[in-house]
C-alpha positions in Angstrom: 40.8 -75.5 -33.1 39.9 -71.8 -33.2 36.2 -71.3 -33.2 34.4 -69.1 -35.7 33.5 -65.7 -34.1 29.8 -64.6 -33.7 29.4 -61.4 -35.6 26.8 -58.8 -35.0 25.8 -56.3 -37.8 23.5 -53.5 -36.9 21.6 -51.3 -39.3 20.0 -48.6 -37.2 17.2 -46.3 -38.3 14.6 -43.7 -37.5 11.8 -46.2 -37.6 13.4 -49.5 -36.5 16.8 -51.1 -36.1 17.7 -54.2 -38.0 20.4 -56.8 -36.8 21.9 -59.9 -37.8 24.1 -62.5 -36.3 26.5 -64.3 -38.5 28.9 -67.2 -37.8 31.1 -68.2 -40.7 29.1 -68.3 -43.8 25.8 -69.0 -41.7 23.2 -66.3 -40.8 22.4 -67.5 -37.1 19.6 -65.0 -36.4 18.1 -61.7 -37.6 15.6 -59.4 -36.1 14.6 -55.9 -35.5 14.5 -53.7 -32.4 13.3 -50.2 -31.6 14.7 -47.2 -33.6 18.0 -45.8 -32.8 19.9 -42.6 -34.1 23.0 -40.6 -32.9 20.6 -38.1 -31.5 19.2 -40.6 -29.0 22.6 -41.3 -27.4 22.5 -40.3 -23.8 18.7 -40.1 -23.7 16.4 -42.5 -21.8 14.8 -43.4 -25.1 18.2 -44.2 -26.5 19.2 -46.3 -23.5 16.0 -48.3 -23.8 16.6 -49.0 -27.6 20.2 -50.3 -26.8 18.9 -52.4 -24.1 16.1 -53.8 -26.2 18.8 -54.6 -28.9 21.0 -56.6 -26.3 17.9 -58.4 -24.9 16.8 -59.5 -28.3 20.0 -61.2 -29.2 20.2 -65.0 -28.7 23.9 -64.8 -27.9 26.7 -62.4 -27.0 28.6 -61.3 -30.1 32.3 -61.3 -30.4 32.6 -58.3 -32.7 30.1 -55.6 -33.8 29.7 -53.4 -36.9 27.0 -50.8 -36.6 25.5 -48.2 -39.0 23.9 -45.4 -37.1 22.1 -42.5 -38.7 23.5 -39.1 -37.9 27.1 -40.3 -37.1 30.4 -40.1 -39.0 33.1 -42.6 -38.5 36.1 -41.7 -36.4 34.4 -38.7 -34.7 33.7 -38.2 -31.0 30.1 -39.2 -31.6 31.2 -42.3 -33.1 33.4 -43.2 -30.3 30.6 -42.4 -27.7 28.3 -44.8 -29.6 31.2 -47.4 -29.8 31.5 -47.2 -26.0 27.8 -47.4 -25.3 27.4 -50.4 -27.6 30.4 -52.2 -26.1 29.1 -51.6 -22.7 25.4 -52.8 -23.3 26.6 -55.8 -25.4 29.4 -56.9 -23.2 31.9 -56.7 -26.0 35.5 -55.1 -25.8 35.4 -51.7 -27.3 38.2 -52.5 -29.7 35.8 -55.1 -31.3 33.1 -52.7 -31.9 33.0 -50.1 -34.9 30.5 -47.5 -35.7 29.8 -45.8 -38.9 27.1 -43.7 -40.6 24.1 -45.8 -41.9 24.6 -44.3 -45.3 28.2 -45.2 -45.4 27.2 -48.8 -44.5 24.5 -48.9 -47.2 26.7 -47.5 -49.8 29.6 -50.1 -49.5 27.0 -52.8 -49.3 25.9 -51.9 -52.8 28.6 -50.0 -54.5 32.4 -49.7 -54.6 33.7 -46.1 -53.8 33.5 -43.8 -56.9 31.3 -46.1 -59.0 27.9 -44.8 -58.6 25.2 -42.9 -56.7 23.1 -44.5 -53.9 19.6 -43.3 -53.8 18.3 -44.3 -50.4 14.6 -44.1 -49.3 14.1 -45.1 -45.8 12.3 -43.2 -43.1 13.9 -40.2 -45.0 15.6 -39.8 -48.3 19.0 -38.9 -49.8 21.3 -39.3 -52.8 24.7 -40.3 -51.7 28.1 -40.7 -53.4 31.4 -42.0 -51.9 34.3 -40.9 -54.1 37.4 -43.0 -54.7 39.3 -40.9 -52.2 36.6 -41.5 -49.5 35.0 -38.1 -49.7 31.2 -38.0 -49.7 28.9 -35.9 -51.6 25.1 -35.7 -51.0 21.8 -34.2 -52.1 18.9 -34.3 -49.7 19.1 -36.0 -46.3 18.0 -32.8 -44.6 15.5 -34.4 -42.2 11.9 -34.4 -41.9 11.5 -30.7 -41.1 13.5 -29.7 -44.1 13.0 -32.4 -46.7 13.0 -36.3 -46.8 10.6 -36.2 -49.7 10.2 -39.6 -51.2 10.9 -41.4 -47.9 8.5 -43.3 -45.7 7.8 -40.3 -43.5 6.8 -38.3 -46.6 4.5 -41.2 -47.8 2.7 -41.1 -44.3 2.6 -37.3 -44.3 0.9 -37.3 -47.8 -1.6 -39.8 -46.7 -2.5 -37.7 -43.5 -2.8 -34.4 -45.6 -5.1 -36.2 -48.1 -7.4 -37.5 -45.3 -7.4 -34.2 -43.3 -8.2 -32.3 -46.4 -11.4 -34.3 -46.7 -12.1 -33.7 -43.1 -11.7 -29.9 -43.8 -14.4 -30.3 -46.5 -16.8 -31.8 -44.1 -16.4 -35.4 -45.5 -15.5 -38.4 -43.6 -12.9 -40.3 -45.5 -14.1 -43.7 -47.0 -11.6 -45.1 -49.4 -9.1 -48.1 -49.5 -6.4 -45.6 -48.4 -8.6 -44.4 -45.6 -9.4 -47.8 -44.3 -5.7 -48.8 -44.4 -4.7 -45.6 -42.5 -7.5 -46.2 -39.9 -6.2 -49.8 -39.3 -2.9 -48.2 -38.1 -4.1 -45.0 -36.4 -7.3 -46.6 -34.7 -9.6 -44.1 -36.5 -10.1 -41.2 -38.9 -11.5 -38.4 -36.6 -9.3 -35.4 -36.1 -8.6 -36.3 -32.4 -7.3 -39.7 -33.3 -5.3 -38.5 -36.2 -3.8 -35.6 -34.2 -2.8 -38.0 -31.4 -1.2 -40.4 -33.8 0.7 -37.7 -35.6 1.9 -35.8 -32.7 1.9 -38.3 -30.0 5.5 -39.5 -30.9 8.4 -37.2 -31.5 10.2 -37.0 -34.8 9.4 -38.8 -38.0 8.6 -42.3 -36.8 4.8 -42.1 -36.3 4.0 -40.9 -39.8 6.5 -43.4 -41.3 4.5 -46.2 -39.9 1.7 -45.2 -42.4 4.1 -45.9 -45.5 3.0 -49.6 -45.7 -0.6 -48.6 -45.5 -0.1 -46.3 -48.5 1.5 -49.2 -50.3 -1.3 -51.7 -49.5 -3.9 -49.3 -50.6 -2.1 -48.7 -53.9 -1.6 -52.3 -54.6 -5.4 -52.7 -54.1 -6.0 -50.0 -56.7 -6.6 -46.8 -54.7 -5.9 -43.9 -57.0 -4.8 -41.5 -54.3 -2.4 -43.9 -52.8 -0.9 -44.6 -56.2 -0.6 -40.8 -56.8 1.4 -40.5 -53.6 3.9 -43.2 -54.7 4.2 -41.5 -58.0 4.9 -38.1 -56.3 7.4 -39.8 -54.1 9.2 -41.4 -57.0 9.5 -38.1 -58.7 11.0 -36.5 -55.6 13.7 -39.4 -55.4 14.5 -39.0 -59.0 15.0 -35.2 -58.5 17.5 -36.0 -55.7 19.5 -38.1 -58.1 19.4 -35.4 -60.8 20.8 -32.9 -58.1 23.7 -35.1 -57.2 24.5 -35.8 -60.8 25.1 -32.1 -61.2 27.8 -32.4 -58.7 29.4 -35.7 -59.5 28.6 -36.3 -63.1 26.3 -38.9 -64.9 27.2 -41.9 -62.6 24.7 -44.8 -62.6 22.1 -44.8 -59.7 21.3 -47.7 -57.3 18.2 -47.2 -55.3 17.4 -48.9 -52.1 15.7 -48.6 -48.7 12.7 -49.8 -46.8 10.2 -47.3 -48.3 10.8 -48.9 -51.7 9.4 -52.2 -50.3 6.0 -50.9 -49.5 4.7 -51.8 -52.9 6.1 -53.0 -56.2 4.4 -49.9 -57.7 6.8 -47.7 -56.0 10.1 -49.0 -57.6 8.1 -49.2 -60.9 7.3 -45.6 -60.6 10.8 -44.7 -59.8 12.0 -46.6 -62.8 9.7 -44.4 -65.0 10.9 -41.2 -63.3 14.6 -42.0 -63.5 15.3 -44.4 -66.4 18.2 -46.6 -65.9 18.1 -46.7 -62.1 18.8 -50.1 -60.6 16.5 -50.8 -57.6 18.3 -53.3 -55.3 17.7 -54.6 -51.9 20.1 -56.1 -49.7 20.3 -56.9 -46.0 22.5 -54.0 -44.7 22.6 -55.7 -41.1 24.0 -58.9 -42.6 26.5 -57.0 -44.6 27.7 -55.1 -41.5 27.9 -58.5 -39.7 30.4 -59.8 -42.3 32.4 -56.5 -42.1 32.8 -57.0 -38.4 35.0 -60.0 -39.1 38.0 -57.8 -39.5 37.5 -56.6 -35.8 37.6 -60.1 -34.4 40.7 -61.0 -32.2 40.6 -64.3 -30.4 
């Protein structure tokens, strides 16, 4: 009797990497490991992230499907990532496949040509995959150029609000300030500066997104305003993409939208008709890996 393969799905991101192991119809295990993107391939941080993923797994997978930020399927970068994953996970390279995280997310929610995916994770993007496989996008330019509406921008807005108070000679004392301080360790400039600039990229400020959500849930008006501004930014991305692909329906997803129920509610007001939908992309990836399995 042929055993069911153990399939691994990986949904990598700039803040954390989600993974799921599936056997047949059963989800065997799920978890998170450190952030990983295509830019980290070949770096010590990237090697550590891949090793942490391998160490976290309770068993060796038979096949792997991974969605990685910054990679396009069937490119040299994708092949390098495929080889790196195959090596660290001890899986034959032919049973590992790598695609972009957005392509993974799109097909987890939509069939090609049927709609726009509005994604708010660490960053933000509006994404469409046409029926012929071509992609069209608005946003997704990275934290230096955009990503408004994503988790990084929520954290940045909170920090800007608090540092403005410091500039006015006021020590912040609000629900938002206390939630941020619980993450950063304090509200003085030295502490905030160390937190904001101590880690490269967008990950540090994105860690403050849940603090913004908790403060908004507790009634903090500044945190609520931050979520409303972020919702407007996400809606604008969808509007931009519609100018290219037409008035297609919009499905919104991503970890940033989970920080508070007030965020998707604000997005619904800013973009009437949007369908806010959360699915486990790592689990979806694991099920896609079934096609790679050869006994």
